[in-house]
C-alpha positions in Angstrom: -3.9 0.0 16.3 -1.8 -0.4 19.3 2.0 0.2 19.5 3.5 -0.1 22.9 6.7 1.6 24.1 9.5 -1.1 24.4 12.3 -1.0 27.1 14.6 1.7 26.6 13.0 2.9 23.4 12.7 6.6 22.5 9.5 8.3 21.7 11.0 9.0 18.2 11.4 5.4 17.5 8.0 4.5 18.7 6.4 7.2 16.4 8.5 5.6 13.4 7.2 2.3 14.2 3.6 3.5 14.4 3.9 5.2 11.1 5.3 2.0 9.6 2.4 0.0 10.8 -0.1 2.5 9.5 1.5 2.5 6.0 1.7 -1.4 6.1 -2.0 -1.8 6.9 -2.7 1.0 4.3 -5.2 2.7 6.8 -4.7 6.1 5.4 -5.4 5.0 1.8 -8.6 3.3 2.9 -9.9 6.3 4.6 -9.1 8.6 1.6 -10.9 6.1 -0.8 -14.0 6.1 1.4 -14.0 9.8 1.7 -16.1 10.2 -1.6 -18.4 7.8 -3.0 -17.4 5.8 -5.9 -19.8 3.9 -8.3 -19.4 0.1 -8.3 -18.5 0.3 -12.0 -15.7 2.8 -11.2 -14.2 0.6 -8.6 -14.2 -2.4 -11.0 -12.6 -0.3 -13.7 -9.9 0.9 -11.2 -9.1 -2.6 -10.0 -9.0 -3.8 -13.7 -6.4 -1.2 -14.6 -4.4 -1.9 -11.5 -4.2 -5.5 -12.4 -3.2 -4.7 -16.1 -0.3 -2.6 -14.5 0.9 -5.4 -12.4 1.1 -7.8 -15.4 2.9 -5.3 -17.5 5.4 -4.9 -14.6 6.0 -8.6 -14.4 6.2 -8.8 -18.3 9.0 -6.1 -18.3 10.7 -7.7 -15.5 10.7 -11.2 -17.4 12.0 -9.5 -20.6 14.9 -7.8 -18.8 15.9 -11.0 -17.1 15.7 -12.8 -20.5 18.2 -10.1 -22.0 20.9 -10.8 -19.4 
């Protein structure tokens, strides 16, 4: 990943931009996930529960909007 120093930009701002880019690309999360082996069934299971959580969040949001 490359972050170039802009004209009249401080080093602090450059570091902040770099950190934002890293978080956006989820590089650290990927590295931590790959740190230990996960069985394929475990990966599928986590993916399934993440999907369920997203669906629940959408349903809660819809219920809240319908109340208003």
